[in-house]
C-alpha positions, 0 to 999 in steps of 0.5 A: 718336843726336843726328843721328838726332834732329836729322833726324827729323820732329816726331812721326816714328818711329825704328827701329833693328835690330841683328844678332848681336854679333860675339863671340856665336855666329854673330856673323859671320852665317856661323859655324855652317854645318856644325854647332854646333861651328863657331858661334864659328869667327869668334873661335876660329880663326886667320885661315888656319883660318877662311879654310879653314872659310869657303871650305869652306862658301861657297855659289856664290850667297849671300843678301844677309845670309848672311855669305858 
C-alpha cells in the first residue's frame, strides 16, 4: 500500500480487487466444476486426487481466469 500511495498522483484513485480466498469454496477458480461436492477439492484432495479431478474437468480451451 505504501508503494501504491507513493506512485499515485495527487487526487488519483486506487482500485483493487481480489478473487476468492484460497481456503474458500472454489478458491482455486476451478473447484466446483462437476457440482457443489467439489467446491473444496483444492484443499480437501491430496495432490494426485486433485490432479485427476482437475484433468477430468479441464476444457480444451480455457478462459483467462478460469483456473484451468
